[in-house]
C-alpha positions in Angstrom: 103.9 157.3 244.6 104.0 153.7 246.8 101.6 152.2 243.7 103.3 153.4 241.0 106.9 152.2 242.6 105.2 148.6 243.1 104.2 148.8 239.5 107.7 149.9 238.6 109.0 147.0 240.2 106.5 144.1 239.0 107.6 144.9 235.5 111.7 145.3 236.4 111.0 141.8 237.6 109.2 140.3 234.4 111.8 141.5 232.3 114.8 141.7 235.0 117.8 140.7 232.3 117.0 143.8 229.7 116.4 146.2 232.8 119.2 145.5 234.5 121.5 146.0 231.2 119.3 149.0 230.5 120.5 150.2 233.9 123.3 149.2 234.0 124.3 151.3 230.8 122.1 154.5 231.7 124.0 154.7 235.4 127.6 154.1 233.7 127.0 156.7 231.1 125.7 159.3 233.4 129.1 158.7 235.5 131.1 159.0 232.7 129.6 162.2 231.3 129.7 163.9 234.6 133.1 162.9 235.4 134.5 163.6 232.4 132.7 167.0 231.6 133.2 168.6 235.2 136.8 167.5 234.9 137.6 169.1 231.4 135.4 172.1 232.3 138.0 172.8 235.5 140.7 171.7 233.4 139.9 173.6 229.6 139.7 176.6 232.0 142.1 176.2 234.2 144.2 179.3 233.3 140.6 181.2 232.6 140.0 180.9 236.5 142.3 183.0 238.0 141.4 186.3 240.0 142.3 188.6 237.4 142.6 186.3 234.6 140.4 188.6 232.0 143.1 191.3 232.6 146.3 189.3 233.6 149.1 189.4 230.0 152.8 187.8 230.4 155.5 189.9 228.3 156.8 187.7 225.5 159.8 188.5 223.2 161.3 187.1 219.9 164.8 187.1 218.5 164.9 189.0 215.7 167.7 187.7 212.9 168.3 188.6 209.4 164.7 190.6 209.7 162.8 187.7 210.4 161.2 187.1 213.7 162.3 183.8 215.3 159.9 181.7 217.5 158.1 183.8 220.8 159.1 182.8 223.9 157.1 183.5 227.6 160.3 184.3 228.9 161.8 187.5 229.1 165.0 189.5 230.6 165.1 189.7 234.5 164.7 193.8 234.5 161.6 193.6 232.6 159.5 192.9 235.5 161.0 196.6 237.1 160.9 198.4 234.4 157.5 197.6 233.6 156.4 198.1 237.1 157.8 201.8 237.4 157.0 203.5 234.1 153.2 201.9 233.5 150.3 203.8 235.5 148.2 201.8 233.4 149.5 198.3 235.1 147.8 197.5 238.5 149.8 194.9 239.8 153.2 193.1 238.7 154.7 189.8 239.1 158.1 187.6 238.2 158.2 184.5 238.2 161.8 182.6 238.4 161.2 179.2 237.1 164.9 176.8 239.3 164.8 173.4 239.9 165.0 172.5 243.9 167.5 169.1 245.1 167.2 167.7 248.8 166.9 165.1 250.6 164.5 163.6 252.9 165.3 160.1 255.0 168.6 159.9 253.1 166.5 159.5 249.5 167.3 162.5 247.3 164.6 164.6 245.1 164.4 167.2 242.8 160.8 169.6 241.9 160.0 171.9 239.9 160.0 175.5 241.7 158.8 179.1 241.1 160.6 181.7 242.5 158.4 185.1 243.0 158.8 188.8 243.0 155.2 190.6 243.5 152.0 190.4 244.0 151.0 187.6 243.8 148.0 186.8 245.0 146.4 189.5 243.4 147.2 188.0 240.2 147.2 183.8 240.7 145.2 182.6 243.4 146.6 179.1 243.8 144.1 176.7 245.4 145.7 176.5 248.7 143.7 173.7 250.8 145.7 174.7 253.8 147.6 177.3 255.5 147.3 180.6 254.3 148.1 181.7 250.6 149.1 185.4 251.9 150.3 184.3 254.9 152.7 181.8 253.2 153.4 184.1 250.3 155.0 187.2 252.7 156.7 184.9 254.9 161.0 184.7 254.4 161.7 181.0 253.3 158.4 180.3 253.6 157.0 177.1 250.8 154.1 176.7 249.2 153.9 173.2 247.9 151.2 170.9 246.0 149.6 167.8 248.1 151.2 165.6 245.5 154.7 166.7 246.3 153.4 167.0 250.2 152.4 162.9 249.7 155.7 162.2 247.8 157.9 163.8 250.5 156.1 163.1 254.0 153.7 160.2 253.2 150.9 160.7 255.6 152.4 163.5 257.9 150.9 166.7 258.1 153.1 168.9 255.8 152.3 172.4 257.6 155.3 173.3 259.4 158.1 170.6 258.2 161.7 172.2 257.0 163.0 171.1 253.6 166.7 171.9 253.1 167.0 172.9 249.5 170.0 173.3 247.1 168.8 175.9 245.0 171.7 177.3 242.3 174.3 176.1 244.4 172.9 177.6 247.5 171.6 176.3 250.5 168.8 177.2 252.1 165.9 176.1 254.7 162.2 176.5 253.6 159.5 176.1 255.9 156.5 174.7 254.7 153.3 177.3 255.1 150.8 176.3 252.9 149.3 173.6 250.3 147.9 173.6 247.4 146.1 171.4 245.1 147.7 170.0 241.9 147.5 172.8 239.2 145.7 171.3 235.9 148.8 169.8 233.7 147.1 171.4 230.6 147.6 175.2 232.9 150.6 176.8 231.5 151.9 177.1 235.3 153.5 174.3 236.5 155.4 173.5 239.6 155.8 171.6 242.8 157.1 174.4 245.1 156.7 178.4 245.6 158.4 180.4 247.8 159.1 184.3 247.5 162.2 186.1 246.3 165.0 186.4 248.6 167.2 189.1 247.0 170.1 187.9 249.1 169.7 184.3 248.4 170.4 184.8 244.9 173.3 187.6 244.9 176.1 184.6 244.0 174.5 182.1 241.4 173.4 182.4 238.5 169.9 184.1 239.1 172.1 186.7 240.6 171.7 188.6 237.2 168.3 189.4 237.3 168.9 192.6 236.0 170.9 191.7 233.2 169.2 192.6 229.8 171.3 190.0 227.5 169.8 187.2 230.1 166.6 185.4 228.8 165.2 181.9 229.4 164.2 181.4 232.9 162.4 184.7 233.7 158.5 185.2 233.5 157.2 188.7 233.7 153.3 189.1 234.0 151.0 192.4 234.8 147.4 193.0 235.5 145.9 196.2 234.4 143.7 198.7 236.0 140.1 198.1 235.3 138.5 199.7 232.3 142.0 200.2 230.3 141.7 199.0 227.1 143.9 196.7 225.6 144.7 197.8 222.0 145.6 201.1 223.2 147.7 200.0 225.8 149.4 197.3 223.7 150.0 200.2 221.0 151.6 202.8 223.6 153.1 199.7 226.0 155.4 198.4 222.6 156.6 201.8 221.7 157.8 203.0 225.2 159.4 199.7 225.8 161.8 200.6 223.1 162.6 203.7 224.4 162.9 202.7 228.4 165.1 199.6 227.5 168.6 200.3 228.0 170.9 200.3 224.5 167.7 198.7 222.5 169.5 197.6 219.2 166.3 196.4 217.3 166.9 192.7 217.3 164.2 191.4 220.5 160.6 192.0 219.3 157.8 192.3 222.5 154.6 191.6 222.6 152.1 190.9 225.4 150.2 187.4 225.5 146.8 187.0 227.4 146.7 184.7 230.1 143.0 183.3 229.9 143.4 180.3 228.0 146.9 180.6 227.1 147.6 176.7 227.1 144.5 175.5 225.4 143.1 178.3 223.3 145.2 181.0 223.4 143.9 184.1 222.3 147.7 185.4 221.8 148.8 186.9 218.9 151.4 184.8 218.5 149.8 181.3 219.6 152.2 181.2 222.4 152.5 177.6 224.0 149.3 176.2 222.4 149.2 172.7 222.9 146.9 170.7 219.9 147.1 167.2 221.0 146.5 168.0 224.6 143.4 170.3 223.6 142.2 167.7 221.3 142.5 164.5 223.9 140.6 166.8 226.1 137.8 167.4 223.2 137.9 163.7 222.3 137.6 162.4 225.3 134.6 164.7 226.3 132.6 163.9 222.7 133.1 160.5 223.3 131.7 160.5 227.0 129.1 162.5 225.3 128.7 159.8 222.4 128.1 156.9 225.0 125.4 159.3 226.9 123.6 159.1 223.4 123.9 156.2 223.2 123.2 155.0 226.5 119.6 157.0 225.9 119.1 155.5 222.3 118.7 152.4 224.0 116.7 153.5 227.0 114.3 155.1 224.7 114.1 151.9 222.4 114.1 149.3 225.1 111.2 151.6 227.0 109.3 152.0 224.0 109.7 147.9 223.2 107.9 147.4 226.7 105.4 150.1 226.9 103.7 149.4 223.1 103.7 145.6 224.6 101.3 146.8 227.4 98.8 147.9 224.8 95.8 145.7 226.4 96.6 146.3 229.9 96.5 150.1 229.0 93.1 149.1 227.1 91.6 147.5 230.2 92.5 150.1 232.6 90.6 152.5 230.5 87.3 149.9 230.6 87.7 150.3 234.2 87.3 154.0 234.3 91.1 155.1 234.1 91.2 158.3 232.1 94.2 159.4 230.0 95.8 161.5 232.1 96.2 158.9 234.7 97.7 156.1 232.4 99.9 159.3 231.0 101.1 159.8 234.8 101.7 156.2 235.3 103.9 155.4 231.9 105.6 158.7 233.1 106.4 157.8 237.2 107.7 154.8 236.3 109.8 156.3 233.5 111.4 158.8 236.4 111.6 156.2 239.2 113.9 154.3 236.8 116.3 157.5 235.3 116.1 158.7 239.2 117.2 155.1 239.9 120.1 155.6 237.4 121.5 159.0 238.0 120.9 157.8 241.9 123.6 154.8 241.1 125.5 157.0 238.3 126.4 159.4 241.3 127.4 156.7 243.9 130.1 155.6 241.4 131.3 158.8 239.9 134.0 159.0 242.1 135.5 155.4 240.8 135.7 157.3 237.5 137.0 160.3 238.8 140.0 159.4 239.9 140.6 157.9 236.2 139.4 160.8 234.7 141.5 163.0 236.9 144.9 161.0 236.5 144.0 161.7 232.6 143.8 165.4 232.9 146.5 165.8 235.4 144.3 167.1 238.7 142.1 165.5 240.3 139.1 168.0 242.6 136.2 167.1 244.7 133.3 165.9 242.1 130.0 166.2 244.4 130.7 169.2 246.8 128.4 171.5 247.3 130.1 173.7 244.3 129.0 171.0 242.1 125.4 172.1 242.3 125.4 173.3 238.4 126.6 170.5 237.3 124.4 168.2 239.0 121.4 170.1 238.2 122.7 169.4 234.4 122.7 166.3 234.9 119.2 165.9 236.2 118.1 168.6 233.6 119.6 166.0 231.0 117.7 162.8 232.6 114.1 164.9 232.7 114.6 165.1 229.3 115.4 161.8 228.7 111.9 161.3 230.8 110.3 162.8 228.5 111.4 161.2 225.1 111.4 157.8 226.0 107.6 158.9 227.7 106.4 160.8 224.2 105.7 157.9 221.7 104.2 155.5 224.0 102.0 158.0 226.1 100.8 159.3 222.4 100.3 156.0 221.3 98.2 154.1 224.2 96.2 157.0 225.5 95.0 158.6 221.9 94.1 155.4 220.6 90.3 153.7 221.1 89.7 151.3 223.7 88.0 149.1 221.1 90.4 149.2 218.7 93.3 148.8 221.1 91.0 145.5 222.8 90.3 144.5 219.3 93.8 144.0 217.1 96.4 145.1 220.0 98.6 143.0 218.7 98.3 144.6 215.0 98.2 148.2 216.6 101.8 147.8 218.2 103.5 146.1 215.3 102.2 148.4 212.7 102.9 151.5 214.9 106.0 151.4 215.9 107.7 150.2 212.5 109.0 153.5 211.3 110.6 153.9 215.1 111.9 150.8 215.4 113.8 151.5 211.8 115.3 154.7 213.9 116.6 153.0 216.9 118.3 150.2 215.4 120.2 152.5 212.7 120.8 154.8 215.8 122.0 151.7 218.3 123.9 150.3 215.4 125.7 153.9 214.6 126.6 155.0 217.3 127.6 151.5 218.9 130.1 150.3 216.4 131.1 154.4 215.6 132.2 154.7 219.7 133.8 150.8 219.7 136.1 151.3 216.7 137.1 154.8 217.4 137.8 153.7 221.2 139.5 150.6 220.6 141.3 152.1 217.5 142.6 154.7 219.8 143.3 152.2 222.4 145.5 150.5 220.0 147.5 153.6 218.8 148.0 153.8 223.0 148.9 150.6 223.1 151.6 151.3 220.1 152.9 154.8 221.5 153.9 152.4 224.6 155.8 149.8 223.4 157.2 151.2 219.7 160.8 151.4 219.1 161.8 154.7 220.6 164.8 154.8 218.7 167.1 154.1 221.0 167.6 150.8 224.1 166.0 152.1 226.9 166.8 148.9 228.9 169.9 149.3 231.8 169.9 152.6 231.9 170.9 154.6 235.4 170.6 158.6 234.6 172.3 160.7 237.7 171.4 164.2 238.1 174.7 166.6 238.4 174.9 168.4 241.4 175.1 172.0 241.4 177.7 175.2 241.1 181.4 174.8 240.4 181.7 171.4 242.3 180.2 169.8 239.3 182.1 171.6 236.8 185.3 170.8 238.8 184.5 167.6 239.5 181.8 166.0 237.2 185.1 163.9 235.0 186.7 162.2 237.8 183.4 161.4 239.1 182.5 159.5 235.9 185.9 158.1 235.6 185.5 156.9 238.8 182.0 155.2 238.6 183.2 153.8 234.9 185.2 151.2 237.0 182.8 150.0 239.0 181.7 146.4 238.7 178.5 146.1 237.0 178.9 149.9 235.0 179.9 149.2 231.0 179.7 153.0 230.0 179.4 156.5 231.4 178.1 159.2 229.2 177.4 162.8 229.8 174.5 165.1 228.5 172.6 168.0 228.9 169.3 166.4 228.6 168.4 163.1 228.9 165.0 161.1 227.1 161.4 162.0 228.7 162.9 164.1 231.6 163.6 167.5 230.0 162.4 170.0 226.9 165.7 170.4 225.1 166.9 173.8 224.7 166.2 175.1 221.1 167.9 177.1 218.3 166.3 178.9 214.8 168.3 180.4 211.9 167.7 180.6 207.9 167.9 178.6 205.4 170.8 180.0 203.8 169.5 178.9 200.6 165.4 179.3 201.0 165.7 181.9 203.5 162.6 180.2 205.0 163.1 180.0 209.2 164.2 176.6 210.6 164.2 175.8 213.7 166.1 172.8 215.3 166.7 171.2 219.4 169.7 171.3 220.7 171.2 168.5 222.8 175.0 168.7 224.4 176.6 165.3 224.6 179.9 163.5 225.3 181.0 161.1 222.2 180.3 158.1 224.7 176.5 159.6 224.6 175.7 157.7 221.3 177.3 154.7 222.1 175.0 154.4 225.2 172.0 154.5 223.5 173.1 152.5 220.6 173.2 155.3 217.8 175.3 154.2 214.7 176.4 157.2 212.1 174.0 157.1 208.6 176.5 159.4 207.0 180.0 160.7 208.4 181.5 160.3 211.8 180.4 160.6 215.5 181.8 163.6 217.9 185.2 162.5 218.8 187.4 164.0 221.6 190.8 164.1 219.4 188.7 166.3 216.9 189.1 169.9 218.7 185.7 171.7 217.8 184.0 168.7 218.4 183.9 169.5 222.3 184.9 172.9 222.1 184.4 175.9 220.1 186.4 178.0 217.9 187.7 181.7 218.4 185.8 183.9 217.0 188.6 185.6 214.2 188.2 189.1 211.8 187.4 187.0 208.7 185.0 184.0 210.3 183.1 183.4 213.1 183.2 180.9 216.0 183.0 177.5 215.2 182.0 174.3 216.5 181.5 170.8 214.8 178.0 169.1 215.2 176.0 165.4 214.7 172.6 166.1 213.3 169.2 163.8 213.5 167.9 162.2 209.8 164.9 164.6 210.3 167.2 167.6 210.4 169.0 166.4 207.6 165.8 166.0 205.8 165.1 169.6 206.3 168.1 171.0 205.0 167.3 169.8 201.5 169.8 167.9 200.0 168.7 164.1 198.3 172.1 162.3 199.9 172.8 162.4 203.3 176.8 162.8 202.6 176.0 165.7 201.2 175.0 167.2 203.8 178.6 166.6 205.7 180.6 170.4 206.3 177.2 172.1 206.1 177.4 175.1 208.1 174.3 176.5 210.3 174.8 180.1 211.3 173.4 181.1 214.5 174.1 183.4 217.0 175.2 182.9 220.8 175.7 185.1 223.8 179.4 185.5 224.3 181.8 187.5 227.3 179.5 190.3 228.7 176.2 189.0 227.2 177.6 190.2 223.6 176.0 188.5 220.5 178.3 187.1 218.5 178.3 184.6 215.4 178.2 181.2 215.5 179.3 178.7 212.3 178.1 175.1 213.2 179.3 172.6 210.6 177.5 169.5 210.6 180.8 166.2 210.9 178.1 163.3 210.4 173.7 162.2 210.7 172.3 159.9 213.2 169.2 158.0 213.7 166.0 159.9 214.8 165.4 159.5 218.7 162.7 161.3 220.1 163.2 163.1 223.8 159.4 163.5 224.8 156.8 160.9 224.4 155.1 160.4 221.1 152.3 162.7 221.5 154.7 165.6 221.1 156.2 166.4 217.6 159.7 165.7 217.8 162.6 168.9 216.1 165.1 168.2 214.3 168.1 167.9 216.1 171.2 169.0 216.8 174.0 167.0 218.6 177.0 169.1 220.2 179.5 168.8 222.8 179.5 171.8 225.1 181.5 170.4 228.6 180.2 173.4 230.3 176.5 171.8 229.8 176.5 168.1 230.9 173.9 168.4 233.5 173.1 164.5 233.5 175.2 161.3 233.5 173.6 158.4 231.9 175.1 154.5 232.8 175.1 151.8 231.0 174.0 148.9 233.2 175.1 145.1 233.3 172.8 142.3 234.8 174.4 142.5 238.6 172.0 143.6 241.4 171.1 147.3 240.6 170.0 148.4 244.0 173.4 147.3 245.0 174.8 149.1 242.1 172.8 152.0 243.1 174.4 152.1 247.2 177.8 151.8 245.6 177.5 155.3 243.5 175.7 156.7 246.0 178.9 156.6 248.3 180.9 157.4 245.5 178.8 160.6 245.5 178.4 161.5 249.2 182.6 161.3 249.3 183.1 163.8 246.3 179.7 165.6 246.9 178.7 165.9 250.3 176.5 168.5 251.0 174.1 167.7 247.6 171.6 165.2 247.5 171.8 161.9 245.2 169.1 161.9 242.6 168.7 158.9 240.5 166.2 157.7 238.5 166.0 155.0 235.5 165.0 155.1 232.3 162.5 152.5 231.8 160.7 154.4 234.6 160.8 157.6 232.9 159.8 156.3 230.2 156.8 155.2 232.1 156.0 158.6 233.9 156.3 160.0 230.2 153.5 158.1 228.7 151.1 158.3 231.7 148.1 160.2 230.5 148.1 158.5 227.3 147.7 155.0 229.2 145.1 157.1 231.4 143.6 157.9 228.1 143.8 154.5 226.7 142.1 152.6 229.8 139.7 155.3 229.8 138.7 154.5 226.3 138.7 151.0 226.6 135.7 151.3 229.3 134.2 153.4 227.1 134.6 150.6 224.2 133.5 148.3 226.4 129.9 150.3 228.1 129.6 151.4 224.1 129.2 147.8 223.5 127.0 146.1 226.4 124.8 149.3 225.4 124.5 147.8 221.4 124.2 144.9 222.4 121.2 144.8 225.2 119.8 147.5 223.0 119.6 145.2 219.8 118.8 142.1 221.9 115.7 143.8 223.6 114.5 145.0 219.9 114.7 142.1 218.5 113.3 140.7 221.5 110.3 143.0 220.5 110.2 142.4 217.1 110.0 138.4 217.5 107.1 139.3 220.7 105.0 141.5 218.3 105.0 139.5 215.4 104.5 136.1 216.5 101.2 135.9 215.3 101.9 136.4 211.6 105.3 134.0 212.0 102.7 131.4 213.3 100.1 131.6 210.6 103.2 131.5 207.8 104.2 128.3 209.5 100.5 126.9 209.2 101.0 127.8 205.6 103.4 125.9 205.2 106.9 128.6 205.8 109.8 126.8 206.9 112.6 128.0 209.4 114.5 129.7 207.1 112.0 131.2 205.6 111.1 132.6 208.8 114.6 133.5 209.9 115.2 135.3 206.3 112.1 137.6 207.0 113.4 138.7 210.5 116.8 139.2 208.9 115.1 141.8 206.5 113.1 143.4 209.0 116.8 144.3 210.7 118.5 144.4 207.4 118.3 148.0 205.7 118.5 149.8 209.5 121.9 147.6 210.5 123.2 148.5 206.7 122.4 152.5 207.2 123.8 152.2 211.1 127.0 150.8 209.8 127.1 153.0 206.7 126.8 156.1 209.4 128.9 155.0 212.3 131.5 153.6 211.1 133.2 156.4 208.3 132.3 159.1 210.8 134.6 157.1 213.0 136.9 156.0 211.0 137.3 159.9 210.3 137.3 160.8 214.1 140.4 158.1 214.5 142.1 159.6 211.4 142.1 163.1 212.4 143.1 162.1 216.6 146.1 159.8 215.6 147.5 161.4 212.9 147.9 164.8 215.9 151.2 162.7 217.1 153.8 161.9 215.2 154.0 158.4 215.9 151.1 156.7 215.4 149.1 153.0 214.2 148.5 153.7 210.6 144.7 152.6 209.7 144.0 151.5 206.3 141.1 151.0 204.4 141.3 146.5 205.1 140.7 147.6 209.1 137.6 149.7 208.3 136.3 146.9 206.4 137.2 144.4 208.4 135.7 146.0 211.8 132.5 146.5 209.8 132.4 143.0 208.7 132.9 141.5 212.2 130.3 143.8 213.9 127.5 143.2 211.5 128.4 139.4 211.8 128.1 139.9 216.0 124.8 141.5 215.0 123.5 138.9 212.6 124.7 136.2 215.3 122.7 138.3 217.7 119.3 138.1 215.4 119.6 134.7 214.7 119.6 133.6 218.0 116.5 135.6 218.5 114.9 134.3 215.0 115.5 131.3 216.3 113.8 131.4 219.2 110.9 132.1 217.2 111.1 129.3 215.0 110.9 127.2 217.6 107.6 128.6 219.0 104.8 125.8 218.5 102.1 127.6 216.1 98.8 126.2 217.5 100.0 127.7 221.2 101.0 130.8 220.1 96.8 130.9 217.9 95.3 129.7 220.6 96.6 132.2 223.1 96.0 135.0 220.5 
């Protein structure tokens, strides 16, 4: 083995530039494919890896309006949990999750976190990945808290989180929670998304909005899960479950439909009958990143095969001499195979050593990080080793067959012509593969990177800069003091405008409502945002038709009472997309249009609601560009204003924040001050896109390096193997131009074929990818032709350099050597 290794090092030194490029491309592609494969596998199966995933279902519901079923929701009224727990013997375990927001203060800095209050058998359904503490103990401890590692780092820095006490404000109540366990972050594509979790203490919710967990007329923040017993058939149970629900729900009026949705694969590849919570953009991003990493690996493997075949076939005389001196075919084949094994093993070793670097960036994109090289990764490492061994066999097969199968005398007599004649078809295929994979990957990756940069810098429809968002206080204090606090802030130097709203861009999802189109009967859906009239000025929104909301109009900021002859009425402003969806050719025609909906009145009773359009404004997207923006309705419900947006001047921002904090503590002394800048929220909203762009830029650079090194090696091989032919042509009068055209002719056909295969395929993939985004770069045919021209020009320039090298060789020297 030592002899084989010395021979490997000798040949590596003889062709060090090509070998280093080959080793770099192979190692980088191995590392990228391994990191992407492991982390995407974990993310893709994030909702299929729970302890009871195959038997766990979430109860979903949907309103029925005028005989039409609206969108399905994963939240149900609070009493559903107790009903299914007590009346269905086929159910082994039941769980109720209550989504809420926890607010607190650490070191004088306010924070808010997504929190879940759980009731039922959590460990039997969701075995959370605890890395410190014990899940069962933490969950069973009253006011015990389970937090994620990212939240622990954010709140406590490098300190040990276990045992830390957090005073949290939940729905108007203040309670001390003790951190009992820390869990690894859940994948971003899991349907479970929270930073903190604690067991439900019913007494804590007695006086808050969540105290109405037994109210059948309230839903929107409670999810109910059931774990079926082993052997329970889903189809039969589902049918009986839905029938029995109708008899068990008190005063069931038939206006609500219920169903069971499987938790397994809920987010990315939902098996649910209603496609609940599917996220096609995230699914496509994961699939596209995995495909890119796989194609990069194929490109590197094709490059490796071409380089090794080229170098092996140049060793014809060496192998022939070894055969003359007594070497058997087996030993010659073993020598070639051993060198391949050493090279590929070295590439895998370098790749595994560099995996953590790529793993961190890939983990940032998929939303979580995990160990890539632990004992649980042995199957993944085995797959990587299997790919390496397959590469060894593929790259050694042709040289071994050619160099050990030919007669020794033939090899010694005409080694050069033998290599040239036997490698033509292989060379053609390898050039095609190199060009197709290299140009295709580069085009797709650079195109997606350009789309990401466009999303980051596009016009969002409103002014982002100079906006400070203050999170409202909880409970009655905010309802009583919001307007006076906003008025107080508007008097500060540097605060130009203050506006309240139910939501702000890039923070939360807007509430949704659906109704039937009054003319076509088709179901249409809108997002709803509650805003004060000043909101439009803060975001520089001008009316396209009609007017904006105004305090001097009674039903702009309130709801008219329902009478026997008419429903409750409220004035609204809608986005242009909403106006287009309603179907009028002119925006002015939509003014006065009335949307019919239902709402909950006193006692939770359903009452009719008429929303009258008084104005149309441009579209703005409250979400990042990867999500489709739904047509939006702006109305003025004073009870729903949870945020204040402050338009700031150009004074010292930190000093201004300190003044606002002092005013807050004076008016809301028992509640934490939580704020954010609009620019920071925008960056966080596009965090995964930015990581994706950086990953694909790395892939594009690697693909270009692999293609360049492969083509350069093949061109060098062509020059070397045809040097006697070139020398004879030069002796017979051929000029340098003739020799260059000869070389171009040999490479021209595979180059054209590679471009015709790689660029259209990449273009189709790129167009399909960016089309999933509501806002995206529009690529045209001219972009494709321009890239094809640049790629072919670069390849021809590379070949021209090698052709000029052949022209400069002295014919007499070549013929004398031959």
